[in-house]
N, C-alpha and C positions, 0 to 999 in steps of 0.2 A: 505493499500499499505506499510506505514511504516513496518508495521508487517511481510508482506513479504519479505522485504529487510532487515530485520534483522534476519529472518530465514534464509535467502540465506547467510549471511554473517558469521553465526555459522556453517552450513554446512559446508562451504567451509573449516572454521578454523580447524573444527574435521578433516576432509579428509586430510589435511596437516601436521596434529600433533603439532598446535601451540597453543591449547588449553590443558591448565592444571589448575588444581587444588592446590591453593597454602596450604602447611602445615603450622599448627598452631605450633609454637614452644612453650613449657611450660619450666618454670624454676624448676619446682617442680617433676622432674623425678626421677623414684625411684631408689633407690639404692641399689643393692643386698648386703644383709649382710651375714657374714661369717657362713656355717652350725653348729648348734648348737652342743657342746661335749655330750660324752655320759652321761646319766643319772646316778647318782649315784646309785650303785648296789653292795650290799655287797657280794652276792655270785661271782660276778667276781672279785671282789678285793681279796675274801679269795682264790680263784682258782688262781689268780695272784700271790700272796704270796706263795702259795704251790708250786708252779712251779718255784719261784725266789731262787736262791740261798740264803743263809744267810748271812745277813750283818755281816762286822769284828765286835769281840766283844769289847765292852766298853774299853777304855785306848789303843786302837790299833790304830797307825797312817797308814794311807793308802797311796800305792805309786802313784796313780792317781786319778784324781777326777772322771774318767769317773766309778768308782762303784757306784756312785750315779745316774747317768742318766735314766739308766733302772728303778730302784727301785722306785724312786721318779717319776716318770712320771704319773702314776695313781693316784695320789693326786694333781695334780697341773698341771703347763705346763713350758716348758723352752723356755727362749727367751733370745736376745743378748741385753746388756745393755753397752753402752761405758761408762768407760774403763774398764770394769771389764770381758768383754766376755761372757760367756752362765753363766745365773742365773736363779733360779729355783723362780718360784710366786707359793705358795699354794692354793689350792682352797678352802678358808674358807669365813666364814661370815662376813659382815659389822661391822667395828668396831674392828675386830680382832688385836692382837699385840702380838709379840714374848715374850714367856717367862712369859706367864698369865696363860694358861689352863695347869697345872700340878700342882706339889709340889716339895719342898727340900727336899733330903735326904742326910743326913752326911754319906760318904763313905769315902774308903781309899785316894780319891782325895781330900776331902775337902766337902762342899756342893756341892749337884751336883743335877740338875735339872731334873726330872722323870716327862716325858709327856706318855699320855695314846695314842697320836698319833701315829699311825701306820709308820711315818715319822721320828717321834721326835730322834729316835736314830742317824740319821744323822744331820739335820738342828739344833737341840739343841748342839749339842756337836763337830762338826767340820765347819769354815768358821763363815762369818759374815753376819749380819743380815744391809740392807739400807733401805730407804723410799724414792722414786722417785715419782715427780709430771707426773700424769698421770699412773703410773705404781703401786702405792702402796708400799707394803712390799715386797721386794725380799730378797732371799738368795743367797749368794755368796760362792759358794765352797769354802772348805779348805784341808788341809791333815793332820792337827794335831788336835788330840784328846783333848777335855777338857771337866773338869765337867759343865762348862757354859761359853761361852764367852760372860761375862757381866761386867758391871761398877756397883761395889756398893757404897753406901752410907749408913751410921748407926749412930743412935744415936737420943736423946729425945724420946725413947721409942719405935722407928720404924725402919725398915729394907727396903731399898728401891734398886733398881736396874733399869738398863737399858741396852737392848744389845749392844754390841760392835760393833760399823760401821767399815766398811775398813779405813786404817788410813787417816787421815785427816778429818774425820768425825765426829764431836761431837752432842750429841742430846741436845740442850738445856732443860733447867729445865721445861719447860713448854709444853714441845713435848709429846704428849700420848706415846711415847716410855716408859717412865718410870712409875715403877709399886711400890706401897709402901703398906706396911702391918704393922699390930702392931707386937711389939716382942714376944707377947705371942702367936700369932698365926702364927708363922714365919713357923712351919712344917706343918699346915693344907692345903688343895687343895686352891690354890691362888686365883681361880676365886670366893670362898665363902666366902673368908674374905678381899679380896683387899678395898683400900682407896678408894672412889669414885674418877672419875678421876678429878673432878673440886676442889677437894680439895688435890689433889698429889702434886701440887707445892708448896705450905706451906709446907708439909712433907719434900719434899726433900731439900729444902732449909734450914731446921732446921738440918737436919743430916750433917754427915761430912764424907769424902771420906775416904776409907778405903787404907792403905798402907802397905808395906813391905810383908809378906809372904801371909796376907789375900788379897791381890788383885794380887797376882802371880799366874799364872795357873803352876802348877806342882804336881806331886806324892807327897803325904802326905795331912793330913786333917785339914790344916791350911787355905784353901781358903774361905774367906766368913766370914760372922759373927763371933764372938767368940763363941765357943761351949759352954762353961761354963756357959756365959751371957743367952746364948738362953734355957741352960736346966733350969737355975733359973726362967727365965720369963715364960716358958711353964710348969715348973712342972714335967718335965721327965726327965729319966735317959736315954741320948743318948750317942749311942755306934756306931763307925762306921762299916760300913756293907761294903763287895766287890762291886766296881762299876759295876762288869759284873752281880751281882745279881738283881742291883737297874734300869739299863739303857738296856733294851732288848725291842726289837720289840713286842708291844702290841697287841693283836686280834681285828681284823675289824668287826665292827658293824656298821649298818645303822643309820644316824644321831638321829632319834627318840629314838633310844635305848641306845645313847651315855652317859656316865655319866657325871656330870657337869663340870668336870675339862677337858673335851675332847674339843677340837675348834672346833666351829660350821661350818659345811659344807655348801657350797652354793649349791643350788639345783642343778646345772649343773658343774661337775668338767669338766677343760680343759686339753687336753692332749697334747703332741708335735705334731707340724707339723696343728694342729685343727684352733685355732685361734691366731693370731701374735697379740704381745703385743706391746705397745707403747715403744718406745723407748727414754730415754730424751736426748736432745740436749744441747748444752750450750745457756745458757739464759733461761732456763726451758721449753722451745718449743717442744712439743711432737710430735712424727709421727708414723705411723704403720710400724713395720719390717716384711719383708715377711718370712715364716718358710718355711725350705724345707723339706718336710713330710721324715720320715725313716732316716734323717740323725743323727748320733752319735757322729761325733767328733765336739768336741766345735770350734767355729771359734772367736778365740783371737785377741784383737786389738794391734796394734803394740805396742813396747815398752816394753824392759826387766823390771824386777823386779828381788828380792831375791826370790830364791827357782823355779824359771821357771815360777812363775805364774803372770797373766795378772796384767797389771800396776794398783796399787792402787791409785793412785791421782785423785779424783773426778774432772771433767770439771770445766771450770769456769762458775760461775754461778750456779753449781752444780745440781746433780738430786738428792740429799738429803739435809736433815736440816745441817746447819753450823752455828747455834748460837753459839758462845762460851760462855761459863759458866760464871756467875758473879766472880768477884773476891773474894778468900776466898775458893772457893770449885773446885776442877778440875774434875774430871771424864771423861778424854777423854781416848781413845785407848792406848795411851804411856803410860799412867801414871798407867795402870791396868793390862796390861799383860805382861808378862815375858818370852813370847816365840813367835817365829814369825811362823805364817801359812804357 
């Protein structure tokens, strides 16, 4: 009788629509990941390079940063980082750092960084580099050409350098931004002769910052370590060549066929609009910023600065390293650059 009563109650509930099955709520619901970027394809990049107009020759200032956007997109991706506006992140391997995969050549502008990367004509000779939490190394475009935007230290048998950050950002001596080589190996491919990273700090602190014309970007062969000293240490006869001969777009090749000095390429390069990169917020917190596919004009943060560029003062708690160098050595952007980008 009890079974019959239960069956009658269930039948009535189903007929009235009051019977339902409660859904189990889970906390580990899948989150869709952004689609992967295109795989590295040397054929595609070769075709892209053939269709693109040639970049401006070495030593030439550009009127607008837009000259870089389309040309650099195949080799990384663009995103927005406050307060600098639109910045470029190269598709490079883990542990990569700027001004490392290449070599120094004396030109009519002084010691000039020459890279075999197809984007080296831009990112090593215009603008500045910075490092952000959750972002990594990113390049801030500029319009003034230079043989290299670096901070030099020299002495004790070594030459050391690090990229110049935007105004207000100084890389501490323990930061991996610093690269060091013995003076006798200064003109060789850097990646094959560089001092190991764990020993670089001791070398940097022993060296002294270059000053005067050797630290000032300008036409003339005085930029960088003394030419006569390098010639004695290397046993070479060093004569300057034209910067236009030294710095030029290099042919693109698959990563497996790349020479030792070329930057290691990530398996999949990211291009504009495919993967949003995190933007550093005050306090070091990062969040993803949506990209608008097909956008070409940069969206700059408010705040005027010299030359009409975005503000160059990092946010409080900043996106890049801010450790001031110890007393007795400078090495900041204000001490090494004589020109404003």
